[in-house]
N, C-alpha and C positions, 0 to 999 in steps of 0.2 A: 436261563433253567427252562426247558418246554411246560409247557401248562400240561393238565392232567386232561383238559376237557378239550372238545371242538371248537371252532368259532368258526360264522358265519362271517364270510368276507366282503360279502357283496356291499355297492359305496351307500347304497339307498337303507339297510337295513341299520348299519352303522349308524347312519345320521337322525334317523329315527332312534335309536338308544342312546342319542344324544342329548333328546329333546322328549325324555322321560324325567319326571322330576320325582326322583327319589330320597326317603330317608332313610338311613343305616344307621340303627341303634344297634348298642352290643357289641362284646369283643372280639370285632373281624380282625383282630390282628393276632387272633388267636391260629394254630396249622392249620387247622382244617378249612377255615373260613379265608382265611390267608391266602390260601391254594387256590380257592374258589373265585377270589379276587383277581389270584393273575391271568384266570381265564376268560375276568370276563374288562375286556377295555373301558367303557363304560365307568365303572366301579371308581376311576380318578375324578365322576365330575361326581357322584355321590354325596347329600352332606351326610357326613358323619355325626352320632351325636353319643355318648358315654351307655346312654340306657334310655327306658322306654317312661321313665319319670322326668328326662329331658323334653324325650318327644311331646311330651305331655306340656311341658312349659312354654316348646317351639310354635306349637298350635296354639296355643294360650292368647299369643302373643301376635302372629303372622295370621294374616289375612287370606293369603294364597297357601291352600292346602296344597300337598303332593301326591301325587297319582299311586304311588304304592310307601308304602314303611315297610323295611326288612331288619326283623327282627332276629339277628343271631342269638341263637340260645344251646350252648355244650351241655348243657344238665338239665334234666326233665324237673319240673315243677320253678324254676329261677322268676318264671316270669307269671306276674300273680292277674286271673282273670280281672281283677278290677280294674287292673290299670289300664287292660284291653277296653275293656265296656268303655272306660273314660275318653282313650283316644276317641275309637269310634265317634262315640258324643261331641266330640268336637271338630273327625273330619268324617262325614257319616257316609262319606264319597270313594273317600279314599279303602282300598285295598291293603290289609296289612296280610304280611307273610313270615309266617317264623319259618329260619331256614335252621333245621336241628342237627347239633353234631350227633356224633354216632353212637355216646353216651343214650342216646333219647330210642332209642332204634326200640327199646321197648315197653314207652310213656302210652301206645296206641291200645296195647292191651293190658296192662297191667295198672298205669298212671291214671290219670284226668287230663289227659292232653286241654289244651284250648279249645273254648270255641268263640266262633265267628270269625274265624281266621284262616287263609289258607296255606296248607304246609307242606313241606317240602324239607328232606334230607341236603345237608351239604353238598353231595356229589349229584345231586341229582338236579341242581340250579342251574351252572351254567348253559346245559344245553336246551334245558327249559323256556330262560330268557332267550335265549340264541331265535327260538322255534316263537314262543312272542313278538318278538321282532319283527322277524322275517313275515309271521301272519298280519303285524300291522302294515308295515312295509309294501303288504298284494292287499292290502285295503281291508282284513275280513278282522275282526275283533281279537283282540289280544287274550290270553290263557285267564289272566286275572281278573275278566269281568265278567266272568258264568258263575250264576247262584251258590250258594256255597251250601250245595243240598246233601253233599257226603264227605267223609273224611278223605277224600282224594279228591274233591271241587280241585278243580281248575289245576291240576294233574295231569289226568288223562281228559284230552279233547278230542273226542270221538269223528268230530269232522277229515273232510279229507287235509293231507297236508298242503301248503300253499307254496310247493313250488313251482316257479314261473318256467321251467326250463327240464325238460324229465332228460335225469344221466343214464350213460349208457355204459355197457361195460357187465363184467362177472365178479360176482364177489367170493374168495374161499371163505367157507365158513366150516374150519375145526372143532369137532363138537364131536365126543363120544355117544351121545343121544340122538337117534334120529329123528326125535323130535324135533329137536333145536334144527337142527338143519332143515326139518320140514315147514317148520315156523315162517323160515326165511326164505323159504324156493315161492313158498306162498305168497309170501308179502311182498319182497323187493322187486316185485313184476311190476309191481304199481308207481313204480322210482325210474323205470328203465330197466334195472337192473334183476343180473339172474344166478341163483347161488349153487355152487359147486361145491360136493360137501367131497372136504379134503381129506378121506379116510386115511392114507396113503400116499404119499409123494413121489411112488411110485407108478402110482395113475395115470395113464394116457393122459386123460383128461386134464390133468393139470399144467399140462406144458406150453400150455397158452398166458396171453398174458392175462391178469386182472388186474381191477382199478382200486383193490382191496381185498383184506382178509377181516374175520372178525373169529376170532378164540373164546370160547366159551367153558368158563370155566366155576370153582367155587371159590374160596377163600384164600388160594394162593399161596400153596405148602412149598415146600421144597422139589417136589415133584413136580406138581404143577407148573413151578418156575420154569423150571427146567424144558418142560412142553412147549410153554409159551416162547422161550427164548428158541428153541429149535423150528416153529413158525414165523417168529418174524423173520430170523434169521433168512428160510425160504424167501418169504415174501421180498423181501427187501431183493433181492434176486431179479424180482420181475418191476422192483421200485414201486411195491405197493404198499398204502399204508394198514395199518393195524388198527383194531379196535378189540380191547379184554372186555369182556362181562364178566363179574364177579357178584355174590352173594356178600352184602353189606362191607363195601369196602372200606380200609380209613388211611390213612394220609401215607400210613408206610406201604401200603398195597398201591397207592397210584407211583410211589416212587420204586418199585420193584420192576410193577410194569415197564417205566419208561426207563428201567437199567435194561428189562429184557428186548427191549426195541420196541414196546405197541408205542402208539403216539395218543390215547386216550386209552378212557376205563368209563365205564357205565355199571352202574347198581342195578342187580336184577329186581323187580320187573321189571325192563325195558320199553322201552319206547320207539317202535321200527322206524316211525319215520325222524325223529333223532340221530337214530344210529345212520340212515340214508342222509343224511344233513353233511355227518363226516368225510360224505367220500364226491360231496360235493364240488 
């Protein structure tokens, strides 16, 4: 089955990824986290532990601390701050990343999110991981090394992307909201790409070849599914991959998007450099 997420294909990045020492704790067999692992080839080399208590026991006996500890959290409140604090005392230079499931999306507003950790949603992880490895390959610091001075620390990196070779080509933007198109029209040229607003497939502008397409949607109801499918079918005529932008995507949305013809989904808010990587 195709992955929901894009992957960078360069050999240096893949070799870097295999050198990152990762402990992965929690129910990584659950659907949303299993979907994530399919998209990250390096996950096969991660050391998988049942829970954070096993992480503590491992760190207590192992003299070599990992680079990252990835904790799958399907539901809010499952991980105690006390456990995170103990892990930090045992491995103060190791970054802890909470990979949150869909049921955790309200935790930042109504719950008590863990402190001292980097937090990602499951659908954000694969492009974040690929971008971090790309930065390492280019001699830059990875996302996880920046200070944890905000709830989104390590997710949004403001430095320029680490593309070693500029991309070339046009990207068709299927969006009802002009501001969505305008955002990509302003941002994509930094990566050697141009944006064409796909308002009407009879538009003469759309007669050329495209490097790819971006479809902007919500939560993929029946009407939007038909719109995405029509866009994917048109882009297939150009031999061009499509990525879909969704609000709070679920595992089933990824499956529906693939059935419609999309090669990848991204949750909003998205990061333009990660989307540009999908067309690399």
